[in-house]
N, C-alpha and C positions, 0 to 999 in steps of 0.2 A: 504494500500500500504506500502510495506517495503522499507525504504529509507536508502541508505548508506551515510555516512558523513565522509569525510577525511579532517582533519585540524581543530583543536580545540583550536585555539589561542585566542587572545583578542576578535576577532570578531566571529570566528567560534563557540566557546563554547556556548555563549548566543544564537546564531542563532539556533544551534542544540537543545538547551534546549527549545526554543520556539516551535520547531516541536514536541518535546515530549509532551509539554503542550497541543498541538493541537490534540493529540491522534495518531500521526504517530508512527509506529514501526521503531526503528532506530538501525542500525548497524554502529559502529564507529571505527575509528582508528586514532592515532596520535603518535608522537614520544615520548610523555611523559606518562609513565604508570600511574602516579598519576592522570593525567587528564582523562585517560580512566576509571580508578577506580571511579572517581567522576561522570562520565557520566553513568557508570553502576549502581551506587547508585541512579541515577535519573531516571533509567528505560531503558537505552539503553543496547545493547549487544556489548561488546568490542571484537575486533579481532586483529590479528597481523599485517595485511597489506592490501593494496588495492585489491589484488587478492581475498582475503577472503571476503572483503566487496562486491565486484562485483559479486562473485559467489552466494551470498545470496539475492541480491537486483535487482530490475528492474530499479531503478534510483539511480545514485551515484552523490552526491554533493561534489565538491572540494572547499575548502576555504583556499588557501595557499599564501605565501608571494610573489612569483615571478614566472616567466615563467619556469625557470629551475625546480623549485619544482613541478609545475604542470606536466611538461613533465616526470619527474621521477616517480611521483605518478601514472600517467596514462599509460605511455609507457615503463617504466623501469622494471627491474626484480621484480617479485611479485607485479606488478602494476595492475591497473584496467583492462587493456585490456586482461591480461592473464586469468582473471576470468570471464569476461563479456560474457553474452549470446547475440546472434544476436537479435536486436530489443530493447536492453536496451539503456538507455539514460544517458549521462553525462551532468550535469549542473555545469559548472565551474563558481563559484561566486568570484573567485580571480580577482584581477586587474592586467592584464598582457598585453604584446604587442599584438595588434590585428593580426599582421602577424603570431605570434606564435600560437594564437588561431586557425587560419585557417589551419595551418600545423597539429596541433593536431587533428582537426576535420577531415581532409583528411585521417590521419593515422587510426583513429578509424572507419571511414566509410568503409574502406577496409575489416573490420571484422564485418560489419553489425550493427555498433553502431551509434547512433545519438548524436548530441551535441548542447547545447545552451550555449552561453556565457552570464552571468548575473552578472556582477560586481555591487558592492553596494557602496553607499555613506551614511554617517551619523555618523560614528565613534562608539565607544563602547557604549555610552549611548543609542543610537537608536538601536543598536544591542540587547541590553538588553531588551528594552521595545517594540521591534518588530515594529519600525516605520522607518526602513531603506528606502532608495530610491534604486530601482533596475532598471538597464538599460539592456535590453535584445536584443541579436542578435541570429539569427537562422531561421529555417523554421517557418512561421507564425502559422501553424497548431500545431507545437510542443509547441510554446509559449502559444497558447490558451489552450492546454491540461494541462500545468503545471503552469499557472498563479495562480490558487487557492492555490497551494502548496507554491509558492513564497510569496503570500500575508499573509502567516502565520508568515513571518519574516519581512514584510515590509508594509508600508502604501501607497507607490507609486511603482507601477510596470508598466514600459512603454516599449512597443515594439519599437525598433529603426530601425531594418532592418535585412539583412542577417547576417550569422555568422561572428563575428568580430565587428559588428556595436555596440554592447553593450560596448565593450572595447574602441572603438573610443569615444563614449559618455562619458565613465568614464574618459578618458584622458582629454577631454574638461572640464569636471567637475573639475579635479585636477588642471588644468591650472587656472581656475577661483578662486578656493579655495586658491591656493598658492599666487596668486597676491593680493587677498583680505586680507589675513592674513598679508602679507608684508605691504600693505597700512595701515591697522589698526596699526601695530607696528610703522610705520613711523609717523603716525599722533599723536599717544600717546607720542612718543619720542619728536616730535616737540613741543607738548603742554608743556611737562615738561621742556624742554630747554628754552621755552619762559616764564617760571615762572608761569604757570597756572596749576591748579590741573587737571591731566589727567583723573581722575575718573569723575570729574564734566564735563569735555569736552565730555567724552564718553556719559554721561547721556544727555547732550545737543544735541548731533548729532544723537543719535541712533533712534530717532523718525522721522527723516527727510529722505531725499533721500539717505544719506550715510548709513543709517541703513541697516543691513542684518543679516541673520541667522549666518553667519560666525562671524560677529562682536559680536553678543550677546553670541556666544559660546566661543570666544577666548579672547575678551577684558577683561572680569573678571579674566581669568587665568593670563593674563599679569599683570594686576593691583595688583594681590595678590602674584605674583611670584610662582604660582603653575604650574609646567610644567610636571606633571605626565601624561604619554602618554595615550591619547585616540587614536592618530595616530602619530606614531613616525616620526621624521625627516628622518631617513634612509629609511622608506617606501615611504615617499613623494619624496625623491631623486630617488628611483626606478621608481616611476610613471612619474616624470618629465624627466628622462632618456628615457623612452618609448615614451613620448610625443615629445621630441626633435627629436628622431630617426624617428618617424613616420612622423613628420612635414617636416623634411629635405628630406625624401624620396619622398615627393610629392611637394617639393618647396613651402611650406606654411610658411611664416615668423612668428616666435614666439619670438620676442625680449624680451618681458616682462618675458616670461617663462625662457629664458636664464639668465636674471638678477637674478631672484629669485633662480634659481638653484645654481648660484655662491654664494649667501648668505647662502644657505643650506650647500654647500661644505665648506664654512668658518666655520660654526658651527660644522660640522663633524670634521674638523681639530682641533678644540678646545675640542673635546670629548663630544659634546652635541647630538650626533646622536640618542641616545636612548630616548631623551626627546620628548615631544609633539611638533608638528610643530608650536605651538604658541610661542616657544622659538626663533622664528625669531626675536622677540623683542631684544634678546641678541646681535644680529648683530648690530642693531641700537644703543643700549646702549653703545656698545664697541666703535663704530666710533664717536658717539656724546659725549662720556665721561660723561654720565649721567645715573642715575637709575630711572626708572619709578615707581618702587615699593616704597610705602611710607616708611620712616624710622621708625623702631620700637623703 
């Protein structure tokens, strides 16, 4: 099966490389020619735009930063829809507003194209080793058909419901992750302010009920002052914006999400939006006037 892949950033590039390793024939495009060249060297075919991708592939995967990017890549000039054949399938693995997902799905359905929304969780390390979690929405028969393809990039692939349900699940995921990171940052700051070694506190609590995948991924970054992005603050702001909008539209209260959003907006105002979301620690360090990272 020939697969199209649009969007080769921090997440998309390793995901596409895992498809190549699994033996799939890949046609790719992105806005950086150097990245296309890298993928061509790895065995993919590079083309200029989404229209060319879709004209050569039965299945097109998009992995893009936000709703507008997906709409442009699929519905815009030289986009996927211009080159797609009836019966072809769009698998959008971006994390976007579920309302926009359904709008895109309706637009491409008019041209005989099907769609699955399949956003991912796990960050760059899990994209590289192929152990992402994927949350899927769309027709169940489509999910069943493409589950083996998705499993080349993920260790967990779960069907959630109709089109848009995957992105609802992803927003729920991002709410939990954001609040968890904030709680870890708050606890480590508290430990340091109380005169206790925050690294030893982390070791003491990680094996109990407070322990989590998020804590084990982000606490060491906080303790070492390493905020190289696996998932940038600005992208989490995008996700929480979608979560807040979706929640408000159905009158579902999300007060903790709103609080963490304001912390992230604070960090953006101070120029930290390109850093990993573990830099939520910097909000607490600023207001508590303390540094968690050990002095060198």
